Wavefront OBJ file of the C-alpha trace (Angstrom):
o trace
v -3.828 14.515 -26.589
v -6.229 11.778 -26.184
v -7.626 9.078 -24.160
v -5.282 6.132 -23.826
v -5.858 2.618 -25.151
v -7.708 0.252 -22.692
v -4.705 -1.720 -22.782
v -2.687 1.130 -22.157
v -4.624 2.588 -19.642
v -5.019 -0.848 -17.587
v -0.900 -0.861 -17.844
v -0.931 2.817 -16.464
v -3.231 2.155 -14.012
v -1.259 -1.020 -12.203
v 2.392 0.863 -12.786
v 0.778 3.964 -10.790
v -1.277 1.624 -7.755
v 2.238 -0.480 -7.165
v 4.354 1.749 -7.170
v 1.990 4.223 -5.201
v 1.810 0.977 -2.272
v 5.518 0.363 -2.504
v 6.216 4.047 -1.898
v 3.135 4.360 0.691
v 3.852 1.186 3.080
v 5.223 2.971 5.876
v 1.888 5.528 5.642
v -0.232 2.528 5.547
v 1.691 1.287 8.651
v 1.392 4.287 10.265
v -2.385 5.055 9.738
v -2.810 1.255 10.831
v -0.971 1.976 14.298
v -3.371 5.262 14.646
v -6.185 3.400 13.676
v -5.164 0.304 16.604
v -4.146 3.095 18.993
v -7.514 4.959 18.750
v -10.101 2.458 18.441
v -8.728 -1.111 18.265
v -9.354 -3.806 15.209
v -10.275 -3.771 12.548
v -7.869 -1.489 10.359
v -9.331 -2.300 7.288
v -13.434 -1.326 6.487
v -14.841 -3.416 3.524
v -17.902 -2.557 1.895
v -20.054 -3.930 -1.270
v -20.078 -1.412 -4.271
v -21.487 -1.695 -7.424
v -18.662 -2.040 -10.247
v -18.047 -2.041 -14.016
v -21.488 -3.777 -15.717
v -23.019 -3.866 -12.734
v -21.239 -6.616 -11.466
v -20.638 -6.469 -7.265
v -17.107 -6.328 -5.507
v -15.736 -5.358 -2.242
v -14.196 -2.006 -1.917
v -11.356 -1.940 0.937
v -10.840 1.914 2.969
v -8.960 2.590 6.148
v -11.882 2.278 8.812
v -12.831 5.997 10.063
v -15.783 4.844 12.111
v -16.330 2.960 15.075
v -16.546 -0.792 15.317
v -19.634 -1.665 14.932
v -21.810 1.103 14.373
v -24.624 1.312 12.784
v -26.304 4.472 10.123
v -26.440 5.403 6.515
v -24.398 4.490 4.153
v -23.173 8.349 3.744
v -21.778 10.504 6.035
v -22.098 14.046 6.783
v -19.988 16.543 8.917
v -20.027 16.068 12.343
v -20.994 12.370 12.335
v -20.672 11.054 15.626
v -19.641 7.605 14.094
v -16.529 8.893 12.925
v -13.323 8.586 15.114
v -10.497 11.101 16.215
v -8.032 9.169 13.547
v -10.986 9.206 11.379
v -11.629 12.830 11.033
v -7.910 13.357 9.457
v -7.923 10.234 7.529
v -11.244 11.767 5.892
v -9.826 15.850 5.453
v -6.754 13.950 4.141
v -8.685 11.578 1.987
v -5.799 9.468 3.147
v -8.345 6.485 4.122
v -8.867 5.604 0.174
v -5.505 4.708 0.195
v -6.541 0.931 0.098
v -8.301 1.256 -3.085
v -5.162 0.829 -4.671
v -5.078 -3.024 -4.106
v -8.638 -2.407 -5.896
v -6.525 -0.863 -9.158
v -4.362 -3.933 -9.230
v -7.046 -6.479 -9.027
v -9.002 -4.719 -11.889
v -12.376 -3.687 -9.504
v -11.130 -0.191 -10.050
v -9.276 2.067 -12.305
v -7.276 4.995 -11.316
v -9.706 8.088 -13.139
v -13.534 7.556 -13.246
v -16.972 7.415 -11.643
v -16.954 6.284 -7.794
v -18.194 3.121 -7.258
v -22.015 3.616 -5.251
v -23.540 1.246 -2.441
v -26.327 -0.854 -4.299
v -28.991 0.770 -1.974
v -28.158 3.790 -4.281
v -27.865 2.279 -7.572
v -30.956 2.260 -10.057
v -29.976 -0.346 -12.690
v -33.024 0.754 -15.278
v -32.010 4.287 -15.165
v -29.983 5.405 -18.807
v -27.527 7.213 -16.766
v -26.729 5.095 -14.835
v -26.408 2.260 -17.657
v -24.199 4.561 -19.471
v -21.880 5.091 -16.193
v -21.753 1.358 -15.401
v -20.254 0.864 -18.465
v -16.965 2.529 -17.023
v -14.683 1.053 -14.762
v -15.233 2.639 -11.338
v -12.073 5.124 -9.888
v -10.531 6.375 -7.158
v -10.904 9.849 -7.884
v -12.957 11.550 -10.948
v -13.730 15.574 -11.724
v -17.229 14.906 -9.234
v -15.330 13.232 -6.805
v -12.966 15.894 -6.979
v -15.332 19.406 -6.799
v -17.213 17.962 -4.251
v -14.004 16.579 -2.157
v -15.988 18.534 0.627
v -18.929 16.539 0.336
v -19.332 15.566 3.992
v -19.769 19.647 4.265
v -22.165 19.891 1.448
v -24.379 17.121 3.157
v -24.062 18.204 6.490
v -25.550 21.512 5.884
v -29.022 19.854 4.475
v -31.628 19.186 6.739
v -32.205 15.461 5.424
v -28.166 14.400 4.511
v -30.208 10.867 2.868
v -32.677 12.041 0.958
v -30.195 15.096 -0.114
v -27.367 12.741 -1.214
v -30.014 10.731 -3.282
v -32.240 13.230 -5.244
v -29.663 15.749 -5.336
v -25.781 14.936 -5.183
v -25.291 11.708 -6.513
v -27.607 12.460 -9.862
v -25.656 15.955 -10.011
v -21.984 13.780 -9.963
v -23.692 11.414 -12.473
v -23.967 14.024 -14.537
v -20.919 15.506 -14.033
v -18.891 12.070 -14.538
v -20.681 11.688 -17.865
v -19.807 14.953 -19.156
v -16.101 14.930 -18.471
v -16.189 11.352 -19.791
v -17.089 12.709 -23.391
v -13.698 14.966 -22.950
v -11.669 12.843 -21.537
v -7.887 12.674 -21.961
v -4.573 11.209 -20.597
v -3.334 15.346 -20.122
v -7.131 15.525 -18.500
v -6.965 12.624 -16.530
v -2.586 12.989 -15.286
v -3.899 16.745 -14.377
v -7.270 14.986 -12.167
v -4.854 12.538 -10.287
v -2.588 15.698 -9.724
v -4.673 18.006 -8.198
v -6.052 15.100 -6.351
v -2.863 14.469 -4.733
v -2.100 18.179 -3.988
v -5.712 18.719 -2.181
v -5.134 15.724 -0.336
v -1.618 16.972 1.011
v -2.823 20.772 1.219
v -6.400 20.600 1.657
v -6.899 24.388 2.810
v -5.485 24.932 -0.566
v -8.619 23.963 -1.860
v -11.444 25.520 -3.859
v -14.224 23.785 -6.550
v -14.416 27.324 -8.003
v -10.534 27.029 -8.796
v -10.803 23.382 -10.144
v -13.964 23.975 -12.037
v -11.946 27.020 -13.967
v -8.756 24.202 -14.150
v -11.364 21.834 -16.298
v -13.129 24.895 -18.098
v -16.534 23.361 -16.556
v -19.533 26.076 -14.741
v -19.688 23.540 -12.000
v -18.730 24.824 -8.463
v -19.609 22.326 -5.566
v -21.380 24.886 -3.364
v -23.169 26.223 -6.118
v -26.592 24.322 -4.956
v -28.615 26.167 -7.785
v -26.296 24.948 -10.280
v -26.526 21.125 -8.366
v -30.511 21.318 -8.561
v -30.522 22.040 -12.193
v -28.085 18.788 -12.865
v -29.986 16.766 -10.777
v -33.169 17.658 -12.883
v -31.429 16.579 -15.794
v -30.231 12.868 -14.574
v -33.063 11.740 -16.331
l 1 2 3 4 5 6 7 8 9 10 11 12 13 14 15 16 17 18 19 20 21 22 23 24 25 26 27 28 29 30 31 32 33 34 35 36 37 38 39 40 41 42 43 44 45 46 47 48 49 50 51 52 53 54 55 56 57 58 59 60 61 62 63 64 65 66 67 68 69 70 71 72 73 74 75 76 77 78 79 80 81 82 83 84 85 86 87 88 89 90 91 92 93 94 95 96 97 98 99 100 101 102 103 104 105 106 107 108 109 110 111 112 113 114 115 116 117 118 119 120 121 122 123 124 125 126 127 128 129 130 131 132 133 134 135 136 137 138 139 140 141 142 143 144 145 146 147 148 149 150 151 152 153 154 155 156 157 158 159 160 161 162 163 164 165 166 167 168 169 170 171 172 173 174 175 176 177 178 179 180 181 182 183 184 185 186 187 188 189 190 191 192 193 194 195 196 197 198 199 200 201 202 203 204 205 206 207 208 209 210 211 212 213 214 215 216 217 218 219 220 221 222 223 224 225 226 227 228 229 230 231 232 233
């Protein structure tokens, strides 16, 4: 089954995002109450990300860090800025749900490369130029395989440097490999697996995802991540 035409893909995104927002309104309300109880306002976190064609947009998440906390743009395991509620939301990926509004507004798609903060985007890099031709998404193969990214970063001596020099380039290469073989059937499988591992994170293994999509990628194979990052340019 081939990739959907752009118009049908957009209709699919809007239909899924709208339906998801209607069904999940009680979940949104519950999460908002938990955040207010744990750390007060604000409930939502707003951050500038780089979208399609390099255009910046505001991406929304449920707030998982303490209000007015400062620090690096990335989060490694055991980051003290993360609240008690934030730990749970991040484990289940529930903090990403407000991005359904970004999908409705056309900033994002359900499937696509994760949008980055401007400081990590190299606009003059050929692979970045290729990635930025695609509408960013809530999930993609690289995001699913690296869903435990905070653990990966937490095991490195310098999380910011490791993310910039190894993990991010590797994810960009994964993004482009998936995009070249993308189809509607593979996208549906990716969405279902993303939902499954959000509901049952204890069942997640990167190798199982890699086998499902017939790729050799494994999130904890650091040698492979390094080999991907070296092919970045």
